[in-house]
C-alpha positions in Angstrom: -6.6 90.3 43.2 -3.7 88.2 44.5 -5.6 85.4 44.9 -7.1 85.9 40.9 -3.5 86.3 40.0 -2.5 82.8 41.6 -5.6 80.9 39.7 -4.8 82.5 36.6 -1.1 81.5 37.1 -2.0 78.0 38.1 -4.8 77.8 34.7 -2.0 78.7 32.3 1.0 76.2 34.3 -1.9 73.0 33.4 -2.5 74.2 30.1 0.9 74.4 29.3 1.5 71.1 31.2 -1.6 69.2 28.9 0.0 71.0 25.9 3.1 69.4 26.2 1.9 65.8 27.3 -0.7 66.2 23.8 2.6 66.8 22.2 4.3 64.2 23.1 1.4 61.8 22.5 1.1 63.1 19.3 5.1 62.9 18.5 4.6 58.9 19.5 1.9 58.6 17.5 4.1 60.4 14.3 6.9 58.2 15.7 5.0 54.7 15.3 2.9 55.8 12.1 6.7 56.6 10.5 8.5 53.2 11.6 5.7 51.4 10.5 5.7 52.8 7.2 9.4 52.0 7.2 8.8 48.5 8.1 6.3 48.2 4.8 9.1 49.6 2.3 11.2 47.3 3.5 9.0 44.5 2.9 8.1 45.8 -0.4 12.1 46.0 -0.9 12.2 42.3 0.2 9.7 41.4 -2.1 10.8 43.4 -5.2 14.3 41.6 -4.6 12.8 38.1 -4.4 10.5 38.8 -7.3 13.6 40.0 -9.1 15.2 36.2 -8.5 12.3 34.4 -9.3 12.6 36.0 -12.8 16.2 35.3 -12.9 15.4 31.6 -12.1 12.8 31.9 -14.6 15.1 33.1 -17.2 17.6 30.6 -16.4 15.1 27.1 -16.6 14.0 29.2 -20.4 17.7 29.4 -21.6 18.1 25.6 -20.7 15.0 24.7 -22.3 15.9 26.3 -25.3 19.1 24.9 -25.0 17.8 21.8 -24.6 15.6 22.3 -27.5 18.6 23.3 -29.6 20.9 20.3 -29.0 17.8 17.9 -29.7 17.0 19.5 -33.2 21.2 19.4 -34.0 21.0 15.9 -32.9 18.1 14.9 -34.9 19.3 17.0 -38.0 22.6 14.8 -37.7 20.7 12.1 -37.7 18.8 13.1 -40.7 21.9 13.7 -42.4 23.4 10.3 -41.7 20.7 8.2 -43.2 20.2 10.3 -46.6 24.3 9.6 -46.4 23.7 6.0 -45.8 21.2 5.7 -48.0 22.7 7.7 -51.3 25.9 5.5 -49.8 23.6 2.0 -50.5 21.7 3.8 -53.8 25.3 4.1 -55.1 26.6 0.5 -55.0 23.1 -1.0 -56.0 23.8 0.5 -59.2 27.4 -0.5 -59.2 26.5 -3.9 -58.6 23.4 -3.5 -61.1 26.1 -2.7 -63.5 28.6 -5.4 -63.1 26.1 -7.5 -63.7 24.6 -6.1 -66.7 27.8 -6.1 -68.2 28.8 -9.8 -66.7 25.8 -10.9 -68.4 26.3 -9.6 -72.1 29.9 -10.6 -72.0 28.7 -14.3 -71.0 25.9 -14.3 -73.8 27.9 -12.9 -76.7 30.4 -15.3 -75.5 28.1 -18.4 -76.2 26.9 -17.3 -79.2 30.5 -16.7 -80.5 31.1 -20.3 -79.3 28.2 -22.1 -81.1 28.9 -20.6 -84.2 32.3 -21.5 -84.7 32.1 -24.8 -82.9 33.5 -26.2 -86.2 36.5 -24.0 -87.0 39.0 -23.5 -84.8 39.6 -20.0 -86.0 36.4 -19.3 -84.8 36.9 -21.0 -81.5 40.3 -18.9 -80.4 38.3 -15.7 -81.4 36.0 -17.1 -79.0 38.3 -17.3 -76.3 39.8 -14.0 -77.2 36.3 -12.6 -76.8 35.9 -14.6 -73.8 39.3 -13.4 -72.3 37.9 -9.9 -73.2 34.7 -10.1 -72.0 36.6 -11.0 -68.6 38.9 -8.1 -68.3 35.9 -5.9 -68.9 34.2 -7.6 -66.1 37.2 -7.3 -64.0 37.1 -3.3 -65.1 33.9 -3.0 -64.5 34.2 -4.8 -61.1 36.7 -2.4 -60.1 35.0 0.8 -61.4 32.1 -0.3 -58.7 35.0 -0.7 -56.2 36.6 2.4 -56.6 32.7 4.0 -56.9 31.8 2.1 -53.8 34.9 3.6 -51.9 34.7 7.7 -53.3 30.9 7.0 -52.2 32.3 5.7 -48.6 34.7 8.6 -48.8 32.0 11.3 -49.4 30.1 9.8 -46.9 32.8 10.2 -43.9 33.9 13.8 -45.0 30.1 14.8 -44.9 30.3 13.5 -41.3 33.4 15.3 -40.4 31.8 18.1 -41.8 28.8 17.9 -39.8 30.4 17.1 -36.6 32.7 20.3 -37.0 29.3 22.6 -38.0 27.7 21.7 -34.7 30.6 21.7 -32.6 31.0 25.4 -33.8 27.1 26.0 -33.6 27.5 24.6 -30.0 30.2 26.5 -28.9 29.4 29.4 -30.1 25.3 29.2 -28.3 27.4 28.2 -25.1 29.6 31.9 -25.3 26.5 33.6 -26.1 24.9 32.0 -23.0 28.4 32.8 -20.8 27.9 36.4 -22.2 24.5 36.6 -21.3 25.1 35.5 -18.0 27.7 37.6 -17.9 26.0 40.8 -18.3 23.1 39.4 -15.9 25.3 39.2 -13.0 26.6 42.4 -13.6 23.5 44.1 -13.9 22.3 42.9 -10.7 25.3 43.5 -8.9 25.0 47.3 -9.9 21.4 47.0 -8.8 22.1 45.5 -5.1 25.1 48.1 -4.9 22.8 51.0 -5.5 19.9 49.3 -3.3 22.5 49.3 -1.0 23.6 52.6 -1.5 19.8 53.9 -1.0 19.6 51.8 2.4 22.7 53.6 4.2 21.6 56.8 3.0 18.1 55.9 4.0 19.1 54.7 7.3 21.4 57.9 8.2 18.8 60.3 8.0 16.2 57.9 9.7 18.9 57.8 12.7 19.5 61.7 12.7 15.4 62.2 13.1 15.6 59.9 15.9 18.5 61.6 17.7 16.7 65.3 16.9 13.0 63.6 18.4 14.8 61.5 21.5 17.0 65.1 22.2 13.3 66.5 22.3 11.3 64.0 24.0 14.2 64.5 26.5 13.4 68.1 27.2 9.3 67.4 27.2 10.0 64.2 29.6 11.9 66.7 32.2 8.6 68.8 32.4 6.3 66.0 33.4 8.2 63.7 34.8 7.1 64.0 38.5 3.6 63.6 37.2 4.8 60.6 35.6 6.5 59.1 39.1 3.3 59.4 41.2 1.2 57.8 38.6 3.4 55.2 37.9 4.1 54.8 41.9 -0.3 54.3 41.8 0.0 51.4 38.6 2.8 49.8 40.8 1.1 49.4 43.8 -2.7 48.3 41.9 0.0 46.2 40.0 1.5 44.3 43.3 -2.2 44.0 44.8 -2.7 42.4 41.4 0.1 40.1 41.1 -0.8 39.5 44.8 -4.1 38.2 44.0 -3.1 36.7 40.9 -0.4 34.1 43.0 -2.8 33.4 45.8 -4.8 32.0 42.6 -2.0 30.2 41.3 -1.0 28.6 44.4 -4.7 27.2 44.7 -4.5 26.1 41.0 -1.2 24.3 41.6 -2.3 22.6 44.9 -5.3 21.0 43.0 -3.9 20.2 39.7 -1.5 18.6 42.2 -4.4 16.3 43.8 -5.4 15.9 39.7 -2.6 14.1 38.9 -1.5 12.4 42.1 -4.9 10.8 41.1 -3.8 10.2 37.6 -0.9 8.6 39.0 -2.4 5.9 41.3 -4.8 5.3 38.4 -1.5 4.3 35.7 -0.3 2.4 38.3 -3.1 0.2 39.4 -3.4 0.0 35.6 0.6 -1.2 35.2 0.2 -3.8 38.0 -2.8 -5.6 35.9 -1.4 -5.4 32.5 2.1 -7.0 34.4 0.1 -9.3 36.1 -1.4 -10.4 32.8 1.4 -10.4 31.0 2.4 -12.3 33.5 -0.3 -14.9 33.7 0.1 -14.9 29.9 4.0 -15.9 29.7 3.3 -18.4 32.3 0.2 -20.0 30.5 2.3 -20.2 27.1 5.3 -21.8 28.4 3.2 -24.6 30.5 1.8 -25.2 26.5 5.1 -25.3 24.9 6.3 -27.6 27.6 2.8 -29.6 26.7 3.9 -29.8 22.9 7.1 -30.6 23.7 5.8 -33.8 26.2 3.9 -35.1 23.3 6.1 -34.4 20.8 9.0 -36.4 22.1 6.4 -39.0 22.9 5.3 -39.1 19.4 9.2 -39.3 18.6 9.9 -42.2 20.6 7.0 -43.6 19.4 7.8 -43.9 15.8 11.4 -42.9 15.8 12.9 -41.1 12.3 16.4 -41.0 12.4 18.0 -38.4 10.6 21.9 -38.3 10.0 24.2 -36.1 11.5 25.6 -35.2 8.9 23.0 -34.4 5.3 24.5 -33.1 2.0 22.4 -29.7 0.6 22.6 -27.1 -1.2 22.5 -23.6 0.8 18.9 -22.8 -1.4 17.2 -26.2 0.4 18.8 -25.5 4.0 16.8 -24.0 6.4 18.5 -21.8 9.4 16.4 -21.0 12.5 18.0 -18.1 14.3 16.2 -17.7 17.8 17.5 -14.1 18.9 15.6 -11.5 21.4 17.1 -8.4 19.6 15.3 -7.8 16.3 18.6 -6.1 15.3 20.7 -9.3 15.7 17.9 -11.3 13.4 17.9 -9.5 10.9 21.3 -8.6 10.6 21.7 -12.4 10.8 19.3 -13.3 8.8 20.4 -10.7 5.8 23.3 -12.0 5.8 22.3 -15.9 6.0 20.2 -14.7 2.6 22.8 -13.7 0.7 24.5 -16.7 1.2 21.1 -18.3 -0.3 19.8 -20.0 2.9 16.5 -20.1 3.9 15.7 -18.4 7.3 13.2 -18.5 10.0 13.0 -16.1 12.8 12.3 -17.0 16.7 12.0 -14.5 19.0 13.1 -16.4 22.1 13.5 -20.0 23.1 9.9 -21.0 23.7 8.6 -19.4 20.3 11.9 -21.5 18.7 9.9 -24.9 20.3 7.1 -23.9 19.5 8.1 -23.9 16.1 10.1 -26.7 16.1 6.7 -28.6 16.3 5.7 -27.6 12.7 9.0 -27.7 11.1 12.0 -29.3 11.6 15.3 -27.2 10.8 18.3 -27.8 9.6 20.7 -25.9 12.1 19.5 -23.4 15.4 21.5 -20.5 15.7 20.7 -19.3 19.1 21.7 -16.3 21.9 22.3 -17.2 25.9 20.4 -14.9 27.2 16.5 -14.8 26.2 13.1 -14.1 28.0 11.2 -17.3 29.0 13.8 -19.8 27.9 17.6 -19.2 27.2 19.4 -20.8 24.9 21.2 -23.4 27.7 17.4 -24.9 27.9 16.6 -24.5 24.0 19.5 -26.7 23.3 18.6 -29.1 25.8 15.1 -29.4 24.8 16.4 -30.0 21.3 19.0 -32.7 22.3 16.3 -34.6 24.0 13.9 -34.7 21.2 14.8 -37.6 19.1 13.5 -35.7 15.7 15.3 -32.6 16.5 18.7 -34.4 18.0 20.7 -34.5 15.0 20.4 -30.8 14.5 23.9 -28.5 14.7 23.2 -26.0 17.3 25.2 -22.6 16.6 25.6 -20.4 20.4 26.4 -17.0 20.0 27.6 -15.0 23.6 29.5 -12.2 24.5 31.4 -14.6 27.1 32.3 -18.1 25.5 34.9 -18.6 27.7 32.7 -18.3 30.9 29.9 -20.4 28.9 32.1 -22.8 27.2 31.3 -25.3 30.0 27.9 -25.0 30.5 27.9 -25.1 26.2 29.3 -28.3 26.0 27.3 -29.9 28.9 23.8 -28.9 27.5 24.9 -30.1 23.8 26.4 -26.6 21.9 27.7 -27.5 18.7 30.0 -24.9 17.9 30.3 -21.9 20.4 30.6 -18.1 18.9 31.9 -15.3 20.8 30.5 -11.9 19.4 32.0 -10.3 18.0 32.8 -13.5 15.5 33.6 -13.0 11.7 31.0 -13.7 9.6 32.8 -15.6 7.0 33.0 -17.7 10.3 30.2 -18.3 10.9 29.1 -19.1 7.4 32.4 -21.7 7.4 30.5 -23.0 10.5 27.3 -23.7 8.7 28.8 -24.9 5.2 30.4 -27.4 7.2 27.7 -28.9 9.2 25.9 -28.9 5.6 28.3 -30.2 3.3 31.1 -31.9 4.9 29.8 -32.9 8.4 32.8 -31.7 10.3 30.4 -29.9 13.2 29.0 -32.8 14.6 25.9 -32.5 16.6 26.9 -31.9 20.4 30.4 -31.9 19.5 31.2 -28.6 20.8 33.7 -26.6 18.5 
């Protein structure tokens, strides 16, 4: 009997535990559903607010379009009224001129007839003269009347324009007042809607907090009953998780070792490729230098065979002056080229001394602006090449350097015409170019 009661009590306890666990699961499911419903409601409210904002923006755009159409229509009406008033004024002036001309023609014809009939009689002549004077008086009166009529027409046109302008201003003010009133009403309604929504949201949040507190208290009570079983299950899961983590860590270490080996192999391949690329670039640079030296030697030989001396000072306008800029910095080339282009000078660009030498073989510039330090051939070597070639020895060379005092001796020895230290005023560079091309003040080889 005691054993039966023990089994019965154990069964009842197990049923109670299972019931509590099931109720906890059901409550969690309900809580998740309520959370999802709240999120959906918040999303719908946000969508509705966005739709209301978009509707307000569309209404504002429609009001702006209506205002623009009203302004265009008012302008068209004003233009039509002005054209009609102008046409009426011109018609009145034309009628007045025609009337005056008709009166003048009648007076002249009448005077001529009277003079012909009374040519033999002195009294008739005096009568004709009197009638002529009267005709002239009538003509003057007609002209005065025409002038007065024109003045009245002009005054009427001006008055009509003033009235139309006042009417348009009044209509515009009324429209603006109506728009402002509508905007204020719209803003007030939107503010009231936002305040009501805020109040509803606050009430909903307060109710949700109360419900969450109640559910938390219930869950705490139920969790206390099943705490020991959950602790045992958690210990078992933690042990399994530690074993799984150990296996995953071993797998990750193996993968890391394999990845390190692969990266080392790739790095070795890239280093080999970089070495090959550097060797190829070095070979290409040496070949270019050799070609440039050969071209320079050939050009020097041709110039010696057929010398073509050029005066050291050539007067040329800027649009006919070609300035070569030799600098390995693209930024410096572009900046200096823009400055020269603003003063109407033609510009040729060289990326270094070797490029400048190659271009000198094709076309001879009027002035060379060079940097000091450049790859392949620096500014001093470029200047010496220019001075050694009889075809280019007359060209002024302006050298730009960051340390003008330290390079002044080398620049003078190489044959630099002007040595400018960075930073230099742009006006000073333009002044040296103008002096070299217009007045001959900067001579080739005389360092300034």
